[in-house]
C-alpha positions as CSV (number, residue, x, y, z in Angstrom):
1,X,0.0,0.0,0.0
2,X,2.9,2.3,0.6
3,X,3.8,2.1,-3.1
4,X,0.2,2.9,-4.2
5,X,0.1,5.9,-1.8
6,X,3.4,7.2,-3.1
7,X,2.2,6.8,-6.7
8,X,-0.9,8.8,-6.1
9,X,1.0,11.5,-4.3
10,X,3.3,11.8,-7.4
11,X,0.4,12.0,-9.8
12,X,1.4,14.3,-12.7
13,X,-0.4,17.6,-13.0
14,X,-0.9,20.2,-15.8
15,X,2.4,21.0,-17.5
16,X,4.0,17.7,-16.7
17,X,6.1,16.5,-19.7
18,X,4.4,13.8,-21.6
19,X,7.3,11.4,-21.0
20,X,6.8,11.7,-17.3
21,X,3.1,11.2,-17.6
22,X,3.6,8.1,-19.6
23,X,6.1,6.8,-17.0
24,X,3.5,7.5,-14.3
25,X,0.8,5.5,-16.1
26,X,3.2,2.6,-16.7
27,X,4.1,2.6,-12.9
28,X,0.4,2.7,-12.1
29,X,-0.2,-0.3,-14.4
30,X,2.6,-2.2,-12.8
31,X,1.3,-1.6,-9.2
32,X,-2.3,-2.6,-10.1
33,X,-1.1,-5.6,-12.0
34,X,0.9,-6.8,-9.0
35,X,-2.1,-6.4,-6.7
36,X,-4.4,-8.1,-9.2
37,X,-2.0,-11.1,-9.7
38,X,-1.8,-11.6,-5.9
39,X,-5.4,-12.9,-5.9
40,X,-8.3,-11.8,-3.9
41,X,-11.9,-10.6,-4.5
42,X,-10.7,-7.5,-6.4
43,X,-8.2,-9.2,-8.7
44,X,-10.2,-8.8,-11.9
45,X,-10.8,-5.1,-11.2
46,X,-7.2,-4.5,-10.4
47,X,-6.1,-6.2,-13.6
48,X,-8.6,-4.1,-15.5
49,X,-7.2,-0.9,-14.0
50,X,-3.7,-2.1,-14.9
51,X,-4.7,-2.8,-18.5
52,X,-6.4,0.6,-18.8
53,X,-3.3,2.3,-17.4
54,X,-1.0,0.6,-19.9
55,X,-3.4,1.5,-22.8
56,X,-3.6,5.1,-21.7
57,X,0.2,5.3,-21.6
58,X,0.3,3.8,-25.1
59,X,-2.2,6.3,-26.4
60,X,-0.2,9.2,-24.9
61,X,3.0,7.8,-26.5
62,X,1.3,7.6,-29.9
63,X,-0.2,11.1,-29.7
64,X,3.1,12.6,-28.7
65,X,5.0,10.7,-31.4
66,X,7.1,8.9,-28.8
67,X,6.4,5.6,-30.7
68,X,7.7,5.4,-34.2
69,X,5.9,2.2,-35.2
70,X,2.3,2.0,-34.3
71,X,2.5,-1.8,-34.6
72,X,5.4,-1.9,-32.1
């Protein structure tokens, strides 16, 4: 829970560089994926949050031109 609290305290705000926002969403995805894979009644929800975080990071990368090959 400490990692999750720290992540949310470091949430990017307006003016944060896109690369930093992408990194934050990847970190959010990793934490929720770890929680989801540990089992429990909220596993499916945690894994869905992880997937959505990874997808949002990917969209931001594409929009900012950080990914050169959309199929990558």
